[in-house]
C-alpha positions in Angstrom: 8.9 -13.0 -22.5 7.3 -16.4 -22.2 8.3 -17.8 -18.7 6.0 -20.9 -18.1 4.7 -21.4 -14.4 4.9 -25.0 -12.9 1.0 -25.0 -11.9 0.0 -23.9 -15.5 2.3 -26.6 -17.1 1.1 -29.4 -14.7 -2.5 -28.4 -15.5 -1.8 -28.9 -19.1 -0.4 -32.4 -18.4 3.2 -31.4 -19.1 6.4 -31.5 -17.0 9.4 -29.3 -17.3 12.9 -30.9 -17.7 14.2 -28.3 -15.2 12.9 -26.1 -12.5 14.3 -22.7 -12.8 14.5 -21.4 -9.1 14.6 -17.7 -9.4 15.5 -16.8 -5.8 14.6 -13.5 -3.8 17.2 -11.4 -5.6 16.2 -12.5 -8.9 12.5 -12.1 -8.2 12.4 -8.6 -6.2 15.8 -6.8 -6.9 15.5 -4.7 -10.0 19.2 -5.3 -10.9 19.0 -9.1 -10.4 15.9 -9.2 -12.3 18.0 -8.6 -15.4 20.1 -11.6 -14.4 16.8 -13.8 -14.3 15.6 -12.3 -17.9 18.9 -13.0 -19.4 19.1 -16.7 -18.2 15.3 -17.3 -19.2 16.4 -15.7 -22.8 19.1 -18.3 -23.0 16.6 -21.3 -22.1 14.1 -20.0 -24.6 16.7 -19.6 -27.2 18.1 -23.1 -26.9 14.7 -24.8 -26.3 15.0 -26.0 -22.8 11.7 -27.0 -21.3 11.7 -25.4 -18.0 9.1 -23.9 -15.5 9.3 -21.5 -12.5 7.3 -21.8 -9.2 6.1 -18.1 -9.6 4.2 -17.0 -6.4 4.6 -20.4 -4.8 8.4 -20.0 -4.5 9.5 -18.6 -1.1 12.8 -17.6 0.4 14.9 -20.7 0.7 15.7 -19.4 4.4 19.6 -19.0 3.9 19.6 -15.6 5.4 17.6 -16.6 8.4 19.8 -19.6 9.2 23.2 -17.3 8.5 21.6 -14.8 10.9 21.0 -17.5 13.5 17.2 -18.1 13.1 17.2 -21.9 12.7 13.5 -22.1 13.7 12.6 -19.6 10.7 15.0 -21.3 8.4 13.2 -24.8 8.9 9.7 -23.4 8.8 10.6 -21.9 5.5 12.5 -25.0 4.1 9.6 -27.2 5.0 7.2 -25.2 3.2 9.5 -25.0 0.0 10.1 -28.7 0.3 6.4 -29.4 0.5 5.8 -27.4 -2.7 8.7 -29.1 -4.5 7.8 -32.6 -3.4 4.2 -32.2 -4.5 5.2 -31.3 -8.0 7.6 -34.2 -8.1 10.6 -31.7 -8.9 13.7 -33.6 -9.6 16.2 -31.2 -11.3 16.6 -27.6 -10.1 18.7 -24.7 -11.8 19.4 -21.5 -10.1 21.4 -18.5 -10.8 22.0 -17.7 -6.9 24.9 -19.4 -5.1 23.1 -19.0 -1.8 20.0 -20.7 -3.1 22.1 -23.4 -4.7 24.0 -24.1 -1.5 20.9 -24.3 0.6 18.7 -26.4 -2.0 21.7 -28.7 -2.6 23.4 -29.2 0.6 20.8 -28.4 3.6 17.4 -29.3 2.2 18.4 -32.9 2.1 18.4 -33.1 6.0 14.8 -32.1 5.8 13.5 -34.4 3.4 14.1 -32.3 0.0 16.3 -34.3 -2.4 17.0 -32.8 -5.6 19.7 -32.7 -8.5 20.6 -29.0 -7.9 22.8 -27.2 -10.6 24.1 -23.7 -10.8 23.4 -21.8 -13.8 27.2 -21.5 -14.8 27.5 -25.3 -14.7 24.3 -25.7 -16.7 25.5 -23.1 -19.2 28.6 -25.1 -19.5 26.9 -28.3 -20.2 24.9 -26.5 -22.8 28.0 -25.2 -24.4 29.7 -28.9 -24.4 26.4 -30.2 -26.0 26.6 -27.6 -28.7 23.3 -25.9 -28.0 24.8 -22.4 -27.2 26.5 -20.9 -30.2 27.8 -17.3 -30.2 27.2 -14.7 -32.9 30.2 -13.5 -34.7 31.8 -10.1 -33.6 29.9 -10.3 -30.3 29.7 -7.4 -27.8 32.7 -8.7 -25.7 35.1 -9.2 -28.6 38.5 -8.0 -27.5 37.2 -7.0 -24.1 39.2 -7.5 -20.9 37.4 -9.6 -18.4 38.0 -10.5 -14.9 35.8 -13.0 -12.7 35.1 -12.8 -9.2 34.4 -16.2 -7.3 31.3 -16.5 -5.3 32.1 -18.0 -1.8 29.0 -20.2 -1.9 29.9 -21.4 -5.5 33.7 -21.5 -4.9 34.9 -22.5 -1.4 31.7 -24.0 -0.4 30.9 -26.1 -3.5 34.2 -26.3 -5.2 32.9 -24.8 -8.5 35.6 -23.0 -10.1 35.9 -24.1 -13.4 32.5 -23.9 -14.9 32.1 -20.1 -14.8 35.8 -19.7 -16.4 34.9 -22.4 -19.3 31.9 -20.5 -20.2 33.9 -17.0 -20.3 36.5 -18.9 -22.3 34.0 -19.4 -25.4 34.1 -15.4 -25.6 36.7 -13.7 -27.9 37.7 -11.9 -24.9 41.1 -11.5 -22.7 40.5 -13.2 -19.4 42.6 -11.9 -16.6 42.6 -13.2 -13.0 42.8 -11.3 -9.7 45.7 -12.0 -7.3 43.1 -13.6 -4.9 41.0 -15.9 -6.9 39.6 -19.4 -6.7 40.3 -21.1 -3.4 42.1 -17.9 -2.1 39.2 -15.6 -3.4 38.2 -12.6 -1.3 34.4 -12.5 -0.3 32.4 -9.6 -1.6 31.3 -8.8 1.6 27.6 -9.9 1.4 27.9 -13.6 2.7 26.7 -14.8 6.1 23.7 -12.6 5.8 26.0 -9.4 5.9 24.2 -8.2 2.8 21.2 -7.3 5.2 23.3 -5.6 8.1 25.4 -2.8 8.6 29.1 -3.3 8.1 31.5 -4.5 10.6 34.1 -1.9 12.1 37.2 -1.7 10.1 39.4 0.4 7.9 37.9 -0.5 4.7 34.7 -2.0 3.5 35.3 -5.4 2.0 33.3 -4.7 -1.2 35.4 -1.9 -1.8 38.7 -3.8 -1.2 37.6 -6.5 -3.6 36.6 -4.0 -6.3 39.8 -2.3 -6.1 41.6 -5.6 -6.9 39.5 -6.1 -9.7 40.0 -2.4 -11.0 43.9 -2.8 -10.7 43.7 -5.1 -13.6 42.0 -2.4 -15.9 39.1 -4.6 -16.8 36.1 -3.4 -19.3 34.0 -6.0 -17.3 33.8 -7.6 -14.0 32.1 -10.9 -14.3 30.0 -12.4 -11.4 27.9 -15.5 -11.0 26.0 -14.4 -7.8 23.4 -11.4 -7.5 24.8 -10.6 -4.2 28.4 -10.3 -5.4 27.0 -8.2 -8.5 25.4 -5.6 -6.1 28.5 -5.5 -3.7 30.8 -5.0 -6.6 28.6 -2.7 -8.7 28.5 -0.6 -5.5 32.4 -0.8 -5.2 32.6 0.6 -8.8 30.3 3.3 -8.2 32.5 4.4 -5.3 35.3 5.0 -7.7 34.3 7.8 -9.9 36.9 7.3 -12.5 36.0 3.7 -13.0 32.3 4.5 -14.0 32.8 2.8 -17.5 33.5 -0.7 -15.9 30.7 -3.0 -16.2 29.6 -5.5 -13.7 27.9 -8.3 -15.5 26.4 -11.8 -14.5 27.9 -14.6 -16.7 24.2 -15.2 -17.9 23.9 -11.5 -19.1 27.3 -11.9 -21.0 26.2 -15.1 -22.8 22.6 -13.8 -23.4 24.1 -10.7 -25.2 26.4 -12.8 -27.3 23.9 -15.5 -28.7 
């Protein structure tokens, strides 16, 4: 797959329309790498001129700040801002709500001012512009799909409609969990919980959330966050009778449908 690097593009005297911020999960986690490839596949197919930072991209610092290490967060943020500003980046698209929230809402206080778009919003824009067209009789025709709201996408940034609008173009049945949108339940990964042991309790949050989804008898649980994807996938694995339920990012669903 041809994924252009920012440095190489600039050396050739070109500038991308968007910078695709891959994020740590999308770069290093084998499951999340599939989401990265799916979104890059869409960008290539519709002819979007984009680039990635590659090895110049570092963690946004979100986990460090959530875990209470403000010094480390600011050090990481300043380094990223310097790289972004040196390239004159104006528009960033990312598939990670954690990266999205940090780049959009927290980097400006440190001098990093960019137009930051989550990939579900960007996909909706491409659909509205007629650039994404689905093949007939796609893989998800007649499938029952429920969507899980990411906390950093939903409650933190009020993005509820874009992911659903993208899924609505599928010839599928969309069903909502009882706790959704502003009342959605966290997958259990937020606030750096992804990287530490569970808090004491009767039931793990990701299991509770997965059970809510499985009550709807879905074929697919759709997510828009690599961390949510991991947590809900683990929840499905915990339920042996539900092994045939797929947990997919919205980008993977669209990439398989075009």
